[in-house]
C-alpha positions as CSV (number, residue, x, y, z in Angstrom):
1,M,0.1,16.8,-15.4
2,T,3.2,16.1,-13.4
3,S,3.8,18.2,-10.3
4,P,6.9,18.6,-8.1
5,P,7.3,16.3,-5.1
6,S,4.6,16.8,-2.5
7,P,5.0,16.5,1.3
8,G,4.4,12.8,2.2
9,S,5.2,11.6,-1.4
10,G,8.6,10.3,-0.3
11,G,10.2,12.9,-2.6
12,S,8.8,11.4,-5.7
13,A,6.9,13.3,-8.4
14,V,3.1,13.1,-8.5
15,E,1.3,12.7,-11.8
16,V,-2.4,13.5,-11.9
17,R,-4.4,11.9,-14.7
18,R,-7.9,13.3,-15.3
19,S,-10.5,11.1,-17.0
20,A,-13.8,12.1,-18.5
21,R,-15.1,8.6,-18.0
22,R,-14.2,8.6,-14.3
23,R,-17.2,10.0,-12.4
24,R,-16.7,9.7,-8.6
25,T,-13.7,7.5,-7.8
26,V,-10.2,8.5,-7.1
27,S,-7.3,6.0,-7.1
28,A,-3.5,6.0,-6.9
29,Y,-0.6,3.8,-7.4
30,R,3.2,3.9,-7.4
31,E,5.0,3.7,-10.8
32,G,8.7,3.6,-10.1
33,D,9.7,6.8,-8.3
34,R,6.4,8.5,-9.4
35,T,2.9,8.4,-7.8
36,V,0.0,8.4,-10.3
37,V,-3.3,9.7,-9.0
38,L,-6.4,9.1,-11.2
39,I,-9.3,11.6,-10.8
40,P,-12.5,12.6,-12.5
41,A,-11.9,15.4,-15.1
42,R,-14.6,17.7,-13.6
43,M,-12.7,18.1,-10.3
44,S,-11.6,21.6,-9.3
45,E,-7.9,22.4,-8.6
46,A,-8.7,22.5,-4.8
47,E,-10.4,19.1,-4.9
48,E,-7.5,17.7,-6.9
49,Q,-5.0,18.9,-4.3
50,R,-7.1,17.5,-1.5
51,W,-7.4,14.1,-3.1
52,V,-3.7,14.0,-4.0
53,N,-2.9,14.5,-0.3
54,V,-5.5,11.9,0.8
55,M,-4.2,9.3,-1.7
56,L,-0.5,9.9,-0.8
57,D,-1.4,9.4,2.8
58,K,-3.3,6.2,2.0
59,L,-0.5,4.8,-0.1
60,A,2.1,5.6,2.6
61,A,-0.1,3.9,5.2
62,Q,-0.5,0.7,3.0
63,E,3.3,0.6,2.4
64,S,4.1,1.0,6.1
65,K,2.0,-2.0,7.0
66,R,4.2,-4.3,4.8
67,V,6.6,-6.2,7.0
68,L,9.4,-8.2,5.5
69,G,10.5,-11.5,6.9
70,D,14.1,-12.3,7.5
71,A,14.5,-14.1,4.1
72,E,13.0,-11.1,2.3
73,L,15.2,-8.8,4.3
74,F,18.2,-10.8,3.2
75,E,17.1,-10.7,-0.5
76,R,16.5,-6.9,-0.2
77,A,20.0,-6.4,1.2
78,E,21.5,-8.4,-1.7
79,R,19.6,-6.2,-4.2
80,L,20.7,-3.0,-2.5
81,S,24.3,-4.2,-2.4
82,E,24.1,-4.9,-6.1
83,Q,22.4,-1.5,-6.8
84,Y,24.7,0.7,-4.7
85,F,27.9,-1.2,-4.1
86,D,28.2,-3.4,-7.3
87,G,27.5,-6.5,-5.2
88,R,30.7,-6.0,-3.1
89,A,28.9,-6.0,0.3
90,R,28.0,-9.6,0.8
91,P,26.2,-10.3,4.1
92,A,26.1,-13.8,5.5
93,S,22.9,-13.1,7.4
94,V,20.4,-10.3,7.7
95,R,17.6,-10.5,10.3
96,W,15.3,-8.6,12.5
97,V,16.1,-8.4,16.2
98,T,14.1,-7.3,19.3
99,N,17.0,-6.5,21.6
100,Q,18.1,-3.2,19.9
101,N,16.3,-0.3,21.4
102,T,18.9,2.4,21.0
103,R,20.2,1.5,17.6
104,W,18.4,1.1,14.3
105,G,20.8,-1.5,13.0
106,S,24.2,-3.2,13.7
107,C,26.7,-5.1,11.7
108,T,29.5,-7.5,12.6
109,P,31.8,-7.3,9.6
110,S,34.0,-10.3,10.6
111,E,30.9,-12.5,10.6
112,G,29.1,-10.7,7.8
113,S,26.0,-10.4,10.0
114,I,23.5,-7.5,9.9
115,R,20.8,-7.0,12.4
116,L,17.9,-4.5,12.1
117,S,15.8,-3.3,15.0
118,H,12.2,-4.5,15.0
119,R,11.3,-0.8,15.6
120,L,12.0,-0.2,11.9
121,Q,9.1,-2.6,10.9
122,G,6.3,-0.5,9.5
123,M,8.5,2.5,8.7
124,P,8.6,3.6,5.0
125,E,10.6,1.4,2.7
126,Y,13.2,4.1,1.9
127,V,14.0,4.3,5.7
128,V,14.5,0.5,6.0
129,D,16.6,0.6,2.8
130,Y,18.7,3.4,4.2
131,V,19.5,1.4,7.4
132,L,20.3,-1.7,5.3
133,V,22.6,0.3,3.0
134,H,24.2,1.8,6.1
135,E,24.9,-1.6,7.5
136,L,26.0,-3.0,4.1
137,A,28.5,-0.2,3.9
138,H,30.0,-1.3,7.2
139,L,30.8,-4.7,5.5
140,L,33.1,-2.6,3.3
141,V,34.2,0.1,5.7
142,P,33.9,-0.7,9.4
143,G,33.9,2.8,11.0
144,H,32.1,6.1,10.3
145,G,35.0,7.9,8.7
146,S,34.9,9.9,5.4
147,D,35.3,6.7,3.3
148,F,32.2,5.3,4.9
149,W,30.0,8.4,4.3
150,R,31.3,8.6,0.7
151,L,29.9,5.1,0.2
152,L,26.5,6.2,1.5
153,E,26.3,9.1,-1.0
154,A,25.3,6.5,-3.5
155,Y,21.9,6.1,-1.8
156,P,19.8,9.1,-2.9
157,R,17.5,9.2,0.1
158,T,20.2,9.2,2.8
159,E,19.4,12.6,4.2
160,R,15.7,12.2,4.0
161,A,15.9,8.8,5.9
162,R,18.2,10.2,8.5
163,G,15.8,13.1,9.0
164,Y,12.9,10.7,9.4
165,L,14.8,8.6,12.0
166,E,15.9,11.7,13.9
167,G,12.2,12.8,14.0
168,V,11.2,9.4,15.4
169,V,13.8,9.8,18.1
170,A,12.8,13.4,18.9
171,A,9.1,12.3,19.1
172,D,10.0,9.5,21.5
173,R,11.6,12.1,23.8
174,L,8.5,14.3,24.0
175,P,6.3,14.1,27.0
176,H,3.3,12.0,26.1
177,L,0.0,13.6,26.8
178,P,-3.0,11.5,27.9
179,A,-5.4,10.6,25.1
180,A,-8.2,13.1,24.7
181,R,-11.5,11.8,25.8
182,D,-14.9,12.5,24.2
183,E,-17.1,14.3,26.7
């Protein structure tokens, strides 16, 4: 059974596979843009939905812990350039920096250098990819005019990633309440 995208699934379809041999365990993995959740055949629809949500959250948490090094970040940028810009955006360097607290990324087209804020580390891969694609696009079009935004239309998760980043900024602006204490 394949269901429509679920909240937290990153917009991908969720396929639930029931197994008569599976008794108690539930597992999940990513298969391209799809998430496959394996459950026992005897589970009710309500249990299935609960476990799908649990496993989507678990996968998202695992993925957010992966941090790329600068070399991997550079390789990822090259792959994204190939995928979305036919390899035309060629960065000379791509690296994490800790001195960008108000920007997610920056680019110096004349040098071909791209810098991503360390604050992106631990965010979902599609968000990091969006920022990389955004900065790669600046290697082709320096400003934020219509030509620039037309280039970004190639990345299918642009709006979702922008919404995620806007949510992070909004959450940072909220007054932080003291942690609740057990009494």
